N, C-alpha and C positions, 0 to 999 in steps of 0.2 A: 076125567073124561077119556083118557087113554084106555082105561079098563072097559069103559062102556063101548068104545068103538071096536076094540079087539074082540069083544064078546059077540060081535055081529048080530046084535039084536034087530029083529025085523023092523021095529019102529024107526030106528036110526038109519037103517039101510034104505028104507023107503024114501026118506027125505034127504038123501045125499045129493049134493050139487052135481057131481059127475059119477053116476052109478056104474058106468062102464069102465071106469078107471079103478085100479087097485089103490089101496091106501099107501102112503109113502113107506111105511114099515113093511109092507108086502112087496113093494116094487124092488127095493134093494135093502135087505135086512142088515147087511154088514155096515153099509153107510149109515143107516138109521141108528144102529147101536152106537157107532162112533159119535154121531151127532148128539145122541141122548146123553152119553157120558160127558161130552164136552159141555153141554148145557147144564147138567147138574153140577159139574165142577165150577163153572163160571158163576152159577147161582150162589154157591157157598163162598166163593172168593169175594163176590160183590157184597154179600150180606156181612161178611167179616170186616171188609173194608169200611162199609157204612157204619158198622158198630164202633169201630176204632175212631173214625172221623167224628161221629156224633158225640162219643164220650170225651174225646179230646177237646171238642168245642165247649162242652159244658164245663169241663174241668178248668180250662184256661181262660174262658171268657165269662165265667160266672154260671150260676145255675148249679143244678145237682144232677149227677149222673145216676141213672137208675141201677147200675150194676156195680158191684164191688170189684175194682180192678187191682186190688192189692194181690200180693203173691198168694195169700191164703184164700182170697176170694176166687182167684182163677183156678184153684184146685177143684172147685165145685162147678161142674159143667151144667148143672140144672138150669140156671138162668139163661144159658145160651141155647139149650135144647128146646126150651119152650117157645123160642122164636121160630122154629122150623114149622112151616105150615103143613 
């Protein structure tokens, strides 16, 4: 959606809630860049934490973990990269 809004397409500009106000990334670009970096960093931290918690739960409380968490399995990053939306 960010790319659609930054392209300033007339359709989306026409239906803005506050057309007289600038977008947040236009109001303060430095603050927006910092917030965007923090958001992306927290997304990956939270995704990694949930992966570890989920796999630990399956490993210690029964069930089967979908990922190979052995040393050899962790060398292959493909299973982790397919989780990124």
